[in-house]
C-alpha positions, 0 to 999 in steps of 0.5 A: 783198186788193188788187184787180187792174186789168183792162181791157175785153178780155184773153186768158185760159187754160183749162188744164183744156181745153188752151186758152190765150190765148182772147180774153175780153170783160170785161162788168160787165153780165153776172152770169155768165161764159160760154164758147163751146160748139159742142156740149153734151149730157147723157149717161149713162155707166156709170150716171152722168149726165155733161155732154159738150161741145166748146168753141169751134167749127171756125171758131175758130183754137184749136178742137181738136175735143176732147170733154170730160166734166164729172161736176159740172154744173148748169143755170141760168136766164139772162137773155141780152142780149136780155132773154130767159131761157134754160136753160144748162149750167154748170160750175166750171173754173179760169181763169188771170188775172194768173198766178193760177188762179181756180176759177170758174163758166162757163155754156155758150152758142153765141157763134160769131157774136160777136167774143169766145168768152169773157165774164167776168161780175160773179161772177168780177170782184167782190172781185178786179178793178177794170175800166178800160175804157181799157186792154186785155190787162193779164193777157196783157201781164203773162204775156208779160213773165214768159215 
């Protein structure tokens, strides 16, 4: 499988959540991919444990107030960029890059004070992409050409 070149930032789609062209930072220093989550909690519904969450936050232009539920989720211990460990909820969801749907793992955290609501880490990148830090929005530009 030939690797696709991805730049240092891009715009990505999350079709499962109706979120499109979200700004994403490509971060080879991060092991896991992350999406900005405004509200997340474990709940019980009809005797089953679910994860309830809202993506982005009211200050983000793509925020849609929609509450989502995940039946399959987990918890991961993550070391953040400050070297502190924290427990984060994690789900698998498809992301669209270069016209391809890639089922991948995303952890939830509050990225409201950061420029990019999505961070793409090594687990998604390895064996698929080569990162060229001099380039940006390669997947998004390909999508624009195709439309």
